[in-house]
N, C-alpha and C positions, 0 to 999 in steps of 0.2 A: 774243363776236363778234369782238373785235379784241384784239390784243396790242400793247403798246407797243413801238415800235422802239428806244426809249431809256427807261431807268428813272429818269434824273435830269432835272433841270430846266435843262439847258444851253440858253440862249436861241438858240444857233446851230443847234439841231436842231429839226426840225419833225415833229410826230407825224402819221404817216400810218396809218390803220387798215387792217387786212387787208380783202380783198374781202368785201362784205356782200350778203346775199340780200334785205335789206329793201326796196331800191328796186323790184325786180321784183315782190315780193309787194304792195307798195303800189300799183303800176300795175294789178295784177289787181283789187285791192280798189276802186280808183277806177273801173275799167271796170264792175264789178258794180253799184256805186252809180249811175253815170251811166246804165247800161242800165235799171236799175230805175226811176230817176226819169223817164227818157224814156217808158218803157212806162206808168208811172202817169199821166203827163200825157195820154197817148193812150188812157187808160181801159181798158188791158188788165187782165185778171183777175189776171195774175201779177205786174203791175208793183209793187204796194205791198209784197208780201212780199219780193221781190227787192231793192227799195229799202232796206227795213229790214235785210236781211241784209248789204247793202253798207255801211250805216252801222256796223253792229256789227263787220264785218270790218275796216273802215278804222280804227275806234276801237282795236281790238286791235293792229293794225299800229303805229299811232302810239304806243300805250302801251309796246309792246315796244321799238320803235326808239328813242324818246326815253329810255327806261329805260337802254338801252345807252350813250347819249351822257352821261347823268347819272352813270352809274357810272364812265365814263372820266374825267369831270371830277373826281369825288370822289377818284379814285386819283392825281390830279396829272399826268395825261398832257398837259394843255394848257398852252402857254406864251403869251407875248405875241403871237407870230406867228400862232398858231392863233386867239387872240382877235381879232386884226385881220381874219382871213379870215372869222370868224363875223360880224363887224360888216358887212363888205362883202356877205356873203351875205344878211343881213337887209335891208340897204339895197336890194339888187336885188329881193328878195322883195316889199318894200313898193312898189317902183316897178312891179312887175308887177301888184300889186293896184290901183295908181292907173290903169294902163292898162285893167284889167278893168272898173272902174267908169266910166272915161271912155267906153268903148264903149257902155255902157248909157245914160249921160247923152247921148252923141252921138245915139243912136236917139231919145231923147225930144226933143232939140232939132231933129232932122231932121223929125220928125212935126209939131211945133208951128210951126216957122219956114218949112218948105218944102212939105211934103206937104199940110197943111191949107189954106194959101192957094191952092194949085193946084186942089185939089178943090173949094174954095169959089168958084172962077171967076176968080181973080186971074191976071194975066199970060197965059201960054200955056195955062193950064188953063180958059179961058173956055168952049171948046167941050166939054171933058169935063164941065164942070158943067151946061151947057145940055142936052146930049144924054143924059147918064146920071143925074145927080142934081141936077136944077134947084132942088130945095127945100133942098139941103144948104148950110149956112153953116159958116164956119170957126171957130165958137165952140169954145172949150176949157173944160172937158173934153167929150169926145165919144166915142161908141162907133163912130164912123165913118159913112160914107154909108149903109151897109146896116143900121145900128143893131144890130150883132151883140151878142147877149146881152140886148137890151132896154134900157129906161130904167133909170137908176140914180142914186143920190145919192152925193156925195163926202163925205169925212170932214173936218169943220171943223179948220182948223189950230190953233185956239186952245183945243182940248180936250186929248185924250190926246197928240196929237203935240207940243204945247207942253210938257206935263208930261214926256214922254220926252226932249225936248231939254234941259230943266233937269236931269233925272236924269243924262244923259250928261255935261253940262258939270260937274256936281258930282263925277262919277266921275273926270274928268280932274284935278280939284283934289286929290281924296283920293289918287290914285295918285302924284301929284307930291309930296305931303307924305310918303307912305310911302317914296318914293325918297330924299328928303332925310334921312329918319330912318335909312334903311339906311346912307347915307354918314356919318352922324353917330354910328352905333353905338347908336341908341336902339331896342332890340329891341321893347319894348312898344308904342311909337308906330307902328313899322313894321307889326307884326301887326294892330294895331287899324285903321289906315287902309287897309291892303291888304284886310283883311276887309270894311271898308265899301265898297271898290271892287267886290268880289265881290257884295255884297248889292245895290248899285245896278245892276250888270249884270243880275242876276236879276230885279230889279224892272222894269227896262226891258223885258225879254223877256216878263214877265207882262202888262204893259200892251199890248205889241204883239199878243200872243195875244188879249187882250180886244178890241182894235181889229179884228182879223181876224174874230172871231166876230160882232161888231156889223156889219161890212161885209157879210158873207155873209148873216146872218140878217135884218137890218133894212133894209139899203140896196140890196140886189141888186147889190152891187159885188163881182164875182168875177173870176177870171183870164180868164173868157170874156166880160167886158164890153168887147168891142172893144179898140181901141188904148189907151184910157185904163186899163182894167183890167189889160191885159197889162204895160204899162210900170210901173204903180203897184206891182203885186205882184212884178214882176221886180226893181225897185230896192229896195223895202222888204224883200222876202223875202231877197235876197242879203245885204243889210246885216244883217238879223236873224241870218242864218247866221254872218256874221262876228262879230257880238256873242256868239253862242253859243260859237263857237270861242275867242274872246278870254276869255270868262268861265271856260271850262274851263282855259285857260292860266293865268289868274289864280289859280284854285284850286290848281293844281299848284305855282305859284310860292309861294303862301302856305304850303303844306306844306313846301316846301324851305326857306323862311325860318324856319319853326318848328323844323325839324330842324337849322338852323344851317349850311346849305350855303354861304352867302354871307358875305363880309365887306365892309368899306367900299371895298376896292380891287378885288376880284374878284367881280363880280355881273352879268356880261353877260346871263345868262338873264333876270334881272329887267328890265334895260334893254330887251331885245328885246321883251318882253311890253308894257312901258310904251310903246315906240314904236308897236307895233301898236295898242294901245288908243287912243292919241292920234290915229292915222290913222282909226280907226273913228269917233271923235268928229267929226273934220273932215268925213268923208263924210256923216255924219248931218246936220250943219249945212247942207251944200249940198243934200242931199236934202230937208230940211225946207223950204228956201226955194223950190226949183223944183217940188216935188211938192205940198206942202200950201199954201203961201202964194201963189205966183204962178199 
């Protein structure tokens, strides 16, 4: 895809790849994925297959695109200046993810702190409550005044959610140990604890699937269960998607560590994945508190 503008490692030179077609292909893949997902939520007959095609398409794009970046790194095209720009890019990416989840947590807080009290008759919502939903109270969780989706039960915080919290906290410890092992040149410890991090990520996803099955089958808690169901699955579902992506990234990094791509001084790809994984951990702790506990 790209040819080096300079074949040596002069720190005054900055490697700039030639024009790439991957960004526009990735945009098409994202459009297909989003269109399929939206159609699936609207119960269109073609939504699910298009969504799966979009996932496969996006996975192929990422595999090829990141493969090009890895090859450029192995060929020694990147110097300290490029490393700095990579770090800045990852910082801004995580910041965008913070804003992404902030929007969803903001929706949850708006419903619980503003909308529910008004619908329940507090303040300026007293007439709305008396005229439209006189029997509605502001108790949370709720499916809303119209009881969309019918009655449901919530998932206790001290069951699978607590187990998943402990799993993610443990994974944060294992990836930190792996990072220190990489900087110390302890290859065996690195591969072992990075592998444990992958296993813990997979275990978290397994328990989340079990939780979803239980919610749908036994508790009548679905994405159609009013405002609680939509916010619950929106937050936990997107977090699960991020854990899935992070686990895939960890698997790739484990393979690169096994192949010997990194040393104690040059391993930004490992650090980027570690940053992302710690971000996922922190989001889950906030989610566990405000979704399951409070």
